[in-house]
N, C-alpha and C positions, 0 to 999 in steps of 0.2 A: 371180652367183656368191655375193655376200654374202647374198642371200636364202636360198640353200641352207645356208650356214653358220648363219645366224640360225635357220632352221627346225630344223636338226638339234641345235643347242645347246639350244634350248628343249625339244625332245623328250627330251634327255638331262639336263635340269635343270641346265645349265651356263650361266653368265652371263658374257659378254664385256663388259668395261668399255670403252665408246667413248672415255672420257676418257684411258685409258691406251693406246689404239690409234692408230696412225699409218698413213697411206697413202703409199707410195713407188711411183711409177710407173716401171717399168723398160722401157728400150728405146724410149722415145718421142722422136721427133726434135723435136717442138714441145711446149712446156709448155702443156697445156690444163687450165684450172681447171674441175674437175667436183666438185660437192658430193656427197660420198658419206655415206650415213647408215647407222647400225647401230642397230636398235631405235628409230628415230626421232631419234636424236642424231647430230649431224655428227661425222665423223672428220677430224682434221687432216691436211692434205696437206703433206708435207715433201720437201726435196731430198736429205736424207741421213738415215740411221738407223743406230744402233749395235745390232748383234745379236751376242751371244756375244763381246763385246769387239772386234768388227771393224766399222769404219765402212763402210757401204755407200752408194753414190751411185746416181743414176738410170741411169748407164751400166753398173751392176752390176760394178764393178771394185773390187778390194781390193789394197792394197799387199802383195806377197808377203813382204817383210821383216817387216812387222807380223804377218802370219799365222804365220810361223815363230817369232817371238818369243813370241807368245801360247801356242803349242803346247809350248814348252819349259818344264820345271818350274823 
């Protein structure tokens, strides 16, 4: 799948920075270490990531109270 992303971003002259990219595996019962590369550079594998102010974990859950708090002005 990353090969498709890499191909299309190069075609559209877009560059994804692998240093700013992280890999979060979702729904895996066992943690398997796989080295993933983008344009030849490795992407860091993480156990949680913050996206739009919400912390995501490998089991793809987010605290509903936190989500409500973020949505309120």
